[in-house]
C-alpha positions as a LaTeX table, in Angstrom:
\begin{tabular}{lrrr}
\hline
Residue & $x$ (\AA) & $y$ (\AA) & $z$ (\AA) \\
\hline
Met1 & 127.72 & $-126.35$ & 88.80 \\
Arg2 & 125.60 & $-124.85$ & 91.60 \\
Lys3 & 125.62 & $-121.47$ & 89.86 \\
Asn4 & 124.28 & $-123.05$ & 86.65 \\
Ile5 & 121.51 & $-124.87$ & 88.52 \\
Phe6 & 120.59 & $-121.69$ & 90.40 \\
Leu7 & 120.57 & $-119.71$ & 87.13 \\
Leu8 & 118.41 & $-122.35$ & 85.43 \\
Ile9 & 115.90 & $-122.36$ & 88.30 \\
Ser10 & 115.79 & $-118.55$ & 88.33 \\
Val11 & 115.09 & $-118.38$ & 84.59 \\
Phe12 & 112.42 & $-121.07$ & 84.92 \\
Cys13 & 110.68 & $-119.17$ & 87.77 \\
Leu14 & 110.82 & $-115.92$ & 85.78 \\
Leu15 & 109.28 & $-117.66$ & 82.77 \\
Ile16 & 106.45 & $-119.14$ & 84.85 \\
Thr17 & 105.71 & $-115.76$ & 86.47 \\
Ser18 & 105.63 & $-114.01$ & 83.07 \\
Cys19 & 103.21 & $-116.56$ & 81.63 \\
Gln20 & 100.99 & $-116.26$ & 84.68 \\
Asn21 & 100.82 & $-112.45$ & 84.33 \\
Leu22 & 99.99 & $-112.79$ & 80.65 \\
Tyr23 & 97.18 & $-115.23$ & 81.49 \\
Ser24 & 95.69 & $-112.97$ & 84.18 \\
Thr25 & 95.72 & $-109.93$ & 81.85 \\
Ser26 & 93.93 & $-111.79$ & 79.06 \\
Lys27 & 91.46 & $-113.21$ & 81.56 \\
Arg28 & 90.71 & $-109.68$ & 82.82 \\
Gln29 & 90.25 & $-108.53$ & 79.21 \\
Ser30 & 87.81 & $-111.33$ & 78.45 \\
Lys31 & 85.76 & $-110.33$ & 81.49 \\
Phe32 & 84.98 & $-106.84$ & 80.12 \\
Tyr33 & 85.61 & $-106.87$ & 76.36 \\
Lys34 & 86.71 & $-108.90$ & 73.35 \\
Thr35 & 88.78 & $-107.86$ & 70.36 \\
Phe36 & 88.75 & $-109.21$ & 66.82 \\
Phe37 & 91.00 & $-108.45$ & 63.87 \\
Ala38 & 88.96 & $-106.65$ & 61.21 \\
Gly39 & 91.49 & $-106.46$ & 58.37 \\
Asp40 & 92.20 & $-102.99$ & 57.00 \\
Glu41 & 89.58 & $-101.49$ & 59.32 \\
Gly42 & 91.73 & $-102.29$ & 62.37 \\
Ile43 & 90.41 & $-103.93$ & 65.51 \\
Arg44 & 86.75 & $-104.63$ & 66.25 \\
Tyr45 & 85.91 & $-104.17$ & 69.92 \\
Phe46 & 82.96 & $-105.79$ & 71.66 \\
Ile47 & 82.31 & $-104.33$ & 75.11 \\
Lys48 & 80.36 & $-106.79$ & 77.19 \\
Pro49 & 77.14 & $-105.61$ & 78.86 \\
Ile50 & 77.40 & $-102.86$ & 81.46 \\
Thr51 & 74.41 & $-102.87$ & 83.81 \\
Leu52 & 72.78 & $-99.64$ & 85.00 \\
Gln53 & 69.96 & $-99.84$ & 87.53 \\
Asn54 & 67.15 & $-98.06$ & 89.27 \\
Lys55 & 65.26 & $-99.50$ & 92.26 \\
Lys56 & 63.64 & $-102.50$ & 90.53 \\
Glu57 & 64.65 & $-102.28$ & 86.88 \\
Ser58 & 67.83 & $-102.34$ & 84.82 \\
Ile59 & 69.37 & $-101.73$ & 81.43 \\
Asp60 & 72.28 & $-103.79$ & 80.04 \\
Ile61 & 74.32 & $-101.89$ & 77.45 \\
Asp62 & 76.82 & $-103.57$ & 75.12 \\
Ile63 & 78.85 & $-101.72$ & 72.50 \\
Thr64 & 80.56 & $-102.76$ & 69.26 \\
Phe65 & 82.90 & $-100.52$ & 67.29 \\
Thr66 & 85.89 & $-100.77$ & 64.99 \\
Ser67 & 89.01 & $-98.66$ & 65.28 \\
Asn68 & 92.44 & $-98.36$ & 63.73 \\
Thr69 & 93.75 & $-96.15$ & 66.61 \\
Val70 & 91.29 & $-93.42$ & 65.52 \\
Leu71 & 87.62 & $-93.51$ & 66.46 \\
Lys72 & 85.54 & $-92.88$ & 63.35 \\
Asp73 & 82.22 & $-93.90$ & 61.83 \\
Ser74 & 79.62 & $-95.08$ & 64.30 \\
Ala75 & 79.32 & $-97.56$ & 67.11 \\
Thr76 & 76.49 & $-100.05$ & 67.52 \\
Ile77 & 74.83 & $-99.78$ & 70.91 \\
Asn78 & 72.65 & $-102.74$ & 71.87 \\
Tyr79 & 70.69 & $-102.60$ & 75.09 \\
Ser80 & 68.22 & $-104.73$ & 76.98 \\
Leu81 & 65.65 & $-103.13$ & 79.25 \\
Gln82 & 64.31 & $-105.21$ & 82.14 \\
Thr83 & 61.24 & $-103.30$ & 83.26 \\
Asn84 & 57.92 & $-103.91$ & 85.00 \\
Gln85 & 55.99 & $-102.44$ & 82.03 \\
Leu86 & 56.18 & $-103.44$ & 78.40 \\
Ile87 & 58.27 & $-101.04$ & 76.29 \\
Asn88 & 58.13 & $-101.75$ & 72.58 \\
Lys89 & 58.82 & $-98.28$ & 71.21 \\
Leu90 & 61.21 & $-95.56$ & 72.34 \\
Gln91 & 61.01 & $-91.87$ & 71.61 \\
Lys92 & 64.50 & $-91.15$ & 72.93 \\
Ile93 & 67.41 & $-92.68$ & 74.81 \\
Phe94 & 70.49 & $-90.86$ & 76.01 \\
Ile95 & 73.35 & $-91.43$ & 78.41 \\
Ser96 & 74.79 & $-88.67$ & 80.56 \\
Asn97 & 78.04 & $-88.92$ & 82.51 \\
Gly98 & 77.84 & $-85.60$ & 84.35 \\
Thr99 & 79.75 & $-83.63$ & 81.72 \\
Asp100 & 78.35 & $-84.88$ & 78.40 \\
Thr101 & 74.94 & $-86.08$ & 77.26 \\
Leu102 & 75.12 & $-88.48$ & 74.32 \\
Tyr103 & 72.13 & $-89.67$ & 72.29 \\
Ile104 & 71.66 & $-93.14$ & 70.84 \\
Cys105 & 70.04 & $-92.71$ & 67.42 \\
Asn106 & 68.29 & $-94.96$ & 64.89 \\
Asn107 & 66.84 & $-97.15$ & 67.63 \\
His108 & 64.88 & $-100.20$ & 66.59 \\
Leu109 & 63.33 & $-103.05$ & 68.51 \\
Leu110 & 65.05 & $-106.45$ & 68.19 \\
Phe111 & 62.75 & $-108.55$ & 70.37 \\
Leu112 & 60.42 & $-108.66$ & 73.37 \\
Asp113 & 60.27 & $-111.28$ & 76.12 \\
Arg114 & 58.42 & $-111.77$ & 79.37 \\
Asn115 & 59.17 & $-113.74$ & 82.52 \\
Lys116 & 57.31 & $-113.95$ & 85.84 \\
His117 & 58.39 & $-110.58$ & 87.16 \\
Asn118 & 59.19 & $-108.27$ & 84.24 \\
Phe119 & 59.51 & $-107.62$ & 80.53 \\
Thr120 & 62.71 & $-107.63$ & 78.49 \\
Ser121 & 62.90 & $-105.29$ & 75.51 \\
Arg122 & 66.03 & $-105.55$ & 73.34 \\
Phe123 & 66.91 & $-102.57$ & 71.16 \\
Ser124 & 69.75 & $-101.58$ & 68.87 \\
Gly125 & 70.93 & $-98.09$ & 67.94 \\
Arg126 & 73.91 & $-96.08$ & 66.75 \\
Met127 & 76.19 & $-93.43$ & 68.20 \\
Pro128 & 79.17 & $-91.61$ & 66.67 \\
Ala129 & 82.23 & $-93.64$ & 67.67 \\
Glu130 & 84.18 & $-90.54$ & 68.74 \\
Asp131 & 81.49 & $-89.90$ & 71.38 \\
Leu132 & 82.51 & $-93.11$ & 73.16 \\
Lys133 & 85.74 & $-91.51$ & 74.37 \\
Lys134 & 83.70 & $-88.70$ & 75.98 \\
Leu135 & 81.27 & $-91.19$ & 77.49 \\
Phe136 & 83.95 & $-93.37$ & 79.10 \\
Ala137 & 85.85 & $-90.35$ & 80.51 \\
Asn138 & 83.57 & $-90.41$ & 83.57 \\
Asn139 & 82.05 & $-93.45$ & 85.29 \\
Lys140 & 78.91 & $-91.77$ & 86.70 \\
Trp141 & 76.48 & $-92.75$ & 83.95 \\
Thr142 & 72.75 & $-92.15$ & 83.90 \\
Ala143 & 70.76 & $-93.66$ & 81.03 \\
Thr144 & 67.39 & $-92.04$ & 80.39 \\
Ile145 & 64.73 & $-93.66$ & 78.23 \\
Ile146 & 61.64 & $-91.84$ & 77.08 \\
Ser147 & 58.84 & $-94.00$ & 75.74 \\
Glu148 & 55.25 & $-93.19$ & 74.84 \\
Asn149 & 53.99 & $-92.98$ & 78.41 \\
Gln150 & 56.99 & $-93.05$ & 80.74 \\
Ile151 & 60.44 & $-91.73$ & 81.55 \\
Lys152 & 62.91 & $-94.03$ & 83.28 \\
His153 & 66.38 & $-93.33$ & 84.65 \\
Phe154 & 69.09 & $-95.95$ & 85.28 \\
Asp155 & 72.34 & $-95.21$ & 87.14 \\
Ser156 & 75.75 & $-96.83$ & 87.23 \\
Lys157 & 76.48 & $-98.45$ & 90.57 \\
Lys158 & 79.86 & $-99.41$ & 92.03 \\
Arg159 & 80.48 & $-102.45$ & 89.80 \\
Ala160 & 79.51 & $-100.63$ & 86.60 \\
Gly161 & 81.73 & $-97.70$ & 87.59 \\
Lys162 & 84.73 & $-99.98$ & 88.01 \\
Thr163 & 84.03 & $-101.58$ & 84.63 \\
Ile164 & 83.78 & $-98.17$ & 82.94 \\
Asp165 & 87.06 & $-97.04$ & 84.53 \\
Phe166 & 88.80 & $-100.25$ & 83.43 \\
Leu167 & 87.58 & $-99.85$ & 79.84 \\
Asn168 & 88.63 & $-96.20$ & 79.77 \\
Asn169 & 92.12 & $-97.05$ & 81.04 \\
Tyr170 & 92.68 & $-100.05$ & 78.75 \\
Ile171 & 90.87 & $-99.09$ & 75.54 \\
Phe172 & 89.74 & $-95.48$ & 75.19 \\
Ile173 & 92.89 & $-93.87$ & 76.52 \\
Leu174 & 94.74 & $-95.49$ & 73.60 \\
Leu175 & 92.36 & $-94.25$ & 70.89 \\
Gln176 & 92.26 & $-90.80$ & 69.31 \\
\hline
\end{tabular}
């Protein structure tokens, strides 16, 4: 009788621990990215904004792509610039991670906004999806934007680096 009770309690504790680990993993996932079933195309990934900064300004980059274990086609790169000067047109934007420099193409302005201290410019562009694997291989990102009258650089700080490493280890390492 005691053995049965002990066995029942042990199984119950194991079940509770397993459910708790499952909850914490999905919670971690929802902090950095979301996945959606996209039918025959595979899984659609939405990577939540990763913030790169300079002294007083920042860029928030979010990425959407679809994969069926193989990265193909292109990824949508949306980004918001928070700057002290209005930027409504870009000549170029690229992200370097120390080993590769990857360009975001077909950039177009989505909207402009202003608050007390700065301007927000929201843009959207495209990048070959297979380039994402190269980009996430290193967490030392520098985004460079070139507009009509200025060049700005934004770097990944500690928090962004940890996010990039997490995404590489849980998403991009699995994709070909």
